[in-house]
N, C-alpha and C positions, 0 to 999 in steps of 0.2 A: 349662548356664547360657546364657540368651539374650543376644545382643549388642545387643538393642534395649532402649531405656529409654523410659518414659512420662513426659511432662511437660506442662504446660499453658501456652498462650499466649493472653492476653486471655480467660481462662475456658474455652477450648476445649482438649480433650486431644489430644495428638499423640504419635507414636512416631518415634524416630530412632535411628540407630546410636550406641551409647555412645561418647562422646569426640569425635563430629563437631561441627563448629562450629555454633553457634546461628544465625548469619546464613545459612548454607547451608540449614538447615531452614526458615527464614522465607522465603527466596527461592524455594526449590523448591515451597513451598506457596502462593506468590503472596500472602504476608502482607507488607504494605507496611512497609518499613524503610529510611529515608533512608540513603544512603551515597555517598561519593565515592571513597575510596581502595581499597576492597575490590573485587576481581573474582575470580570463581571460577577463572579460568585463571591468575591471578597470586598468589593466596593473600592472607594477611593482611599488613597493614602498620601499621594502627593510628594513622595520623597525622591523619586528618580528624576523628575523634571524633563523626561524625554518626550513627552507628548505635547510640547509647546506648539502653539498655533498663533497666527496673527489674526486679530479681530479688529476690523475697521472701527476707528474711534477710540481704541485703547492705546495708551502711551507705550506700553511694553507688551511683549508676548505673554500669553496666558496658557496655563496647563489645561488641556482639554478634559482631564479627569475630574476637575473641580469647577467646570464652567457650565452653568445651565443654559440650554438653548432659549433664545428670545426671538420675538417677532422682528423680522427685518435684519437679523444679524448677518454680517458678511464675514466669512471665515476663509482663511488661506492656510493650507497645510504645505503648500509648495512655494518656492521663490528663494532667491539668493539670500535674503536677510534671515528668514526663519530657518532655513537649512543650515546656515552658519551657526546660529544659536544652538541647534541640536548637535552639530559637529563638535562644538566646544564642550558641551555636556558629555558627549560620548568620549571625548579625549580624556576627560577626568576619570571616567570609568575604566579606561584602558591603561592608565598610568601604572597600576600595580597588578594588572591581570597577567597571569603567566602565558607564555607563548607555547602552548601545548595542544593546539587544535588537532594535530595528527594523532595524538593518543587519547584525546578526550572522547568519551562515549556520547557526548551531546553533539558532536560535530555532525552537521547536516540538519540539525533541529535546533540550533542555538540562535537565539535572537541577537545576542551580542555579535556573533559572527556575521549574521545577515546584515545588521546595521553597519558594521565595520566595512564589509565589502561594498555596500551601497555608498558609503561616505567617501571612500577613496583614501583612507589613512594608511598608506602603504609604507610610509617612513615615520619612525617614531622620533619624537623630539626629547625623549626621556632616556637617560643613561640606565641601562638594565641593572647595573650594580647598585643603583639607588632604590630599587623596588622594595616595598615592604613585603615580607614573606609571612606565611601562616601555615597551619597544620594541613597535611594532606592525608587522604585515606582514613578518615575518622569514621568508625563504625557507630552510627547513631542507634542501631537496633532496628527491628522490623524491616530487614532487607534494604535499608537505606544507608548509603555511604556519602560522606561529606568531604569535599575538597574546599577548605576555607579560602584558599587563594583565588579561586574562580568566582567567588560570590560577589554579586553587585549590590547586596544589601537591599533588595527590593522588599524584603520581609513578607513575601507571600506565604512562605512556609510557617512563619511565626503566627501570622493572622489566621491561617487555616487551623492551627492547633488551638488557638484561643477562641476564634469565632465560630468555627464549624464543629469541631469535635469537643471543644471545651476542656481539653486535657492539658493544655499549656506546657508541653514538654520543651518547646524551643524558645530561645530568646536571643537578643543581641548583646554580646559581651564586649567589654572595653569601649574605647572612645576614638573619635576621629578616624584617621586612616588605619588604625589598628582594630577597628570594630570587626567582629566576626559573628557568625551564627554558631550556636552551640546548645547543648542540653544542660539543664540544671543538674547539680551534683546528685547522684543517686536516682535520676529520673530519665532513663533511656526512652527513646521514642518507641512507644509500645501500644498505641491505640489501633483498633481494627481497620482504620482507614489511612494509616500512616503513609503508605506508598504513594498516595495522591500528591505528596509534596514533590515527588520526582517529576510528575507532569506539570505541576505549578511552576517549578524552577525554570526560568527562561534561559538559563545558561547551564554549564556543566558542573555546578557546585553540588547538587544533589542527584545521585544516580542510583539505579537499582542494582543491588548485589546480584540479583537473579539474572539480570540481562547484561551486566558489564562484560565487555569484550567478547560477546557472543556473535554479534553481527554488526556490520555497518548499515545504517538505516537506508542508504541509497540503493542497497542491493535487495531490499525487501519490497514486497507488494502488500497492499492492505485491502480489506473489504469490510463493509459494514455488517455487523451482526448484533446479537444480544447475548448477554451472559446467561448461561443455563444453570447457574448455581442456586437460584431461588426464584420465587414467583414474582419478584419485582421486575425482572426482565431488563436489567440495566443495559443501556446502549453502549457498544464497544467497537473499537477497531481491532480486527484480527490481522496482525503483522506476520507474514509468512514468507518463505523463500524456498524455491526448488533449485538446489545446487546441482551442478553437473554430476551425473552418476548416482544421485541420491533422490529419495522421494521428497515430495513437498512437505515442509515442516513448519509448524507454528512456533514462533519464538517469543511472542508476548501478546498480551491484551492491553489495550489502552482505553480509558473512558472516552465516550463520544457524547457530545452535548445533546441532551433531550430534556428540556425544562419541564416537560409534563411527566416524565418517568423517573429519571435519576439525577436531573440537573447536570452537574459537571463532573461528578465523581463516581467511583465504584469502590466496593470493599476490597481489602487485600486478599481475602480468600477467593473471591471471584476472579480477581486479577491473576492469581497464580494457578487457577484451575485449568489453564491451557495445557499444563503438563499431563492432565488426565487423558487427553486426546490420544496420545501415542502409547501410554503405559498399558501393558497387559492386554493388547489388542487380540481379539479373536478373528482369525483370518482364513482358517481352513474348514470347509464344510464337512460335517460328520453324519454318517448313518450307522447307528448302533455302535458308536464310538470309533468307527473306522473312517479314515480319511477318504474323501470322494471328491467329485467335481460338482459344481453348482447345478448343472442341468439334472443330475441324478436326484438331488434334494428336492428340486421343484417337482419332478415326477412323483416322488414319494408323497409330497404334500398334496398334490392333485389326487392321487389314489385315496389318501386318507379322507379328504374332504368329500369325495364322491361315493366312497364305500362305507364310511363310518357315520354313526349318528351320535347324538348327545355331545356335540362339540361346543367348547367354550373358548372364546378369544379373551386373553388377559392383556389389556392395554396398559401402557406406561405413560405417565404424564410428561415424559420428555419427548414423546412423539409429536410430530407437527400436526396441525389441524388437518392438513390434507391426508396424512397417513391414517389418522383416525377415521376420517370420512370414507376413505377407500376400504378400510377394514370393516366398517359397519355395513357398507354396500355388499361386500363379499359375504359377510355373515348372514345377511338377508337372503342372498342367493342360495346358500347351502343350509339355510334354516338353523343357524348356530346362535348361541347366546354370546353376549359381550359384557365384560365387567372392567371397571377402571380401578379396582381396589389396589391401593398402594400406600399403606400407612407408613412404610419405611422412610418416606421423605419428610415426615413431620418431625422437627427437632425444636422443642420448646426452648432450648438453651441458645439457639442460633440467632434468633431475631432480635432487633432493637427498635428504637423509636426513630431511626433515621432511614436507612435503605434496606437493611437485611430483614427478610421475612422468615418466619418459622417453617414455612413450606419450602423445602429445598428442591422443588421441581419447577420447570419453567412454563408448563402449559396445562396445569390442572383445570384452568378455567374453560378449556375446550371441552372437557367432559360435560359441563353444564350446557355449553353451546349446542352439543350434539345429543343431549339427554342420555348420556352414558352413566349408568348407576355405579357409584363407587363405595356404597355402604358395605359394612362388614356383614350384615345380615343377608343382604342380597348375594354377596360373594359366597358365603357359606352354603346357601341353598343351591346355587349354580354349580359350585365345585363338587358338591356331594352327588349331583346327578350326572356330571360330565364323565364321559368315558375317554374323550380325547381333549387334551388341553393344548392350545396354541398360545405360547407366551411371547409377547412382542416387547423385548427389552426390559421387562419388568422382573427385577431381581428379588421380589418379595419371597419367593420360594427358597432362596439360598438358606434361610434360617428355618424353613418349614418344608424340607424335602419329603417328609413322610406323607404330606397331603397328596403327593403325586404317585404314590404307590398304587400299582395295578392299573394305571392309566397310560394311554398312548400320549407321549409328550413330544411336541414339536416346538422348538424355540428359535428365536431370531435375536441375536445379541451382537453388539459392536465390541464388547469387551468380555474377556473370560470371566466366568463365574461358576459357582457350584451347580447351578441348574443345568448347565450344558452337559455335565457328566450324567445327569439323570434323563437326558433327552434321547428319544429314539432317532430324531432328526434334528440337527443343529445347523443353522444357516448364519454365517457372518454377514453383518449389514454395515452400511456406512454410519459413521459417527455423527454427532450433532452438527459439527462444523464442516462436514463433507457433503451435506445435502441442502437442498432448498426447502423452505417451508414457512408457514405462518404460525405465530405463537401469540397466545392471549395472556396478558399478565393478570395479576389478582384484581386490578381495577377495571379490567375489561378492555384494555388497550391492545389492539391487534398490531403486530409487528412482523414484517417480512424479512427473512434472511435468505440471501442469494450467495451461496458459497462460490469461492474462486480457488479452492484447493484443487491442485492438479496431481492426482496420484497415477503412478505407472500402472497399477492394477487396482482400479477403484472397486469398492464394494457396492453391491446393489442396495438401494433404499427399500424400505418396506413397501412403498407405493409401487415401485417397479416390480417387486416380487409378486405383489397382488395382481398387477397387470398381466404378468406371465400366466398366472394361475387362471385368471378370468378368461384369458384368451383360449386356454386349453379346455376350460369348461364349455365355452361357447362352441368350440369345434366338436366337443363331445367325444373326443378320443385322444389317445396318446400320440 
């Protein structure tokens, strides 16, 4: 007997697993169904009543978030009757809602705003002076601000703190139309995933202190990427904007759903790590600490690779799989050694039993894929023999500069670090979110990042630098 059942939605036939929730079927098939309280990560709650549908044979409309699919079920999400029911429910939500869309940070991403515009409620039947007011600009902690007046009491944030993090900081306070979301006395919102409530909030009640009033969302562009904060490789949206006369800038990271990797959420540290992209960037090539141009550094690297022996490439686990592959091929051509030694990324205090991993690098699994040795013993043997060290974004030597004494040092970094000051040649390279590449997380999942950052003066990636050098080697001359 099959576990699948057939049913129709708005005259179109669909199949779904028997007993699964109707709202999941609709959302998975991009069938529009208004909803506030339901979220696939949190399950049903049934308090907003916005997801009402007509089911043939039922006397009254049913909420899709608490209706299992059945064989032969006939569902209608459209039609004059059911749309009137949803408009009436929406009108109740709007009674006490403030008219501050122009100043609300959620404008452009607000479900209440979207449903309101679709419903056609352009004239209010409620006297503004009768509205119930509540507190505004309440600092909950963990970079989260609360505007109680905007809340539609979907309780997504409350359920996140109770069901996902288990920290229970948030609750519903008071009763009836005076009910608001708030924290318990002496219990600020402080868990390491707290900022996910901002994404969960369907309206502008919960906003990010970090992002508030920075950008209007319709001015920004987004591309799919992964967080480079640990070996989990959480899926994210990178929201960025290139303003007139300015360089392209990242303004925030948002979690992107991947049920196999991170589900619906990301940690707060990873979310805020977008700031690292622009801070302390290394942008000017150096030869013997003197500023130069990119072509001169490539020439110096070519000379070193063709004239020197006992060369060691030190790779970083933040490099893409393609960058590692190209480096290994170049090392084979010039008969150099390769190591992936990078213990500085291991932080035993960082990981937890949810999303965060102790390895704070995004691509260490590629070392295993390419048979790159990262052991301490192998590193010590190779560095002792090496006369020339080529460091590719690996800042291990910042705390161990004495190891580089007496060696020719060539380094490629996206951000300033102490190793650059010890380098004979230092080349600035593109940062993690400025380049394309493949990354493998700790479970072996391969994920591709295609950057859409547009810089006026883009840095070269390690792969492009290697292509320059390989081309010069093949020609056999400068």
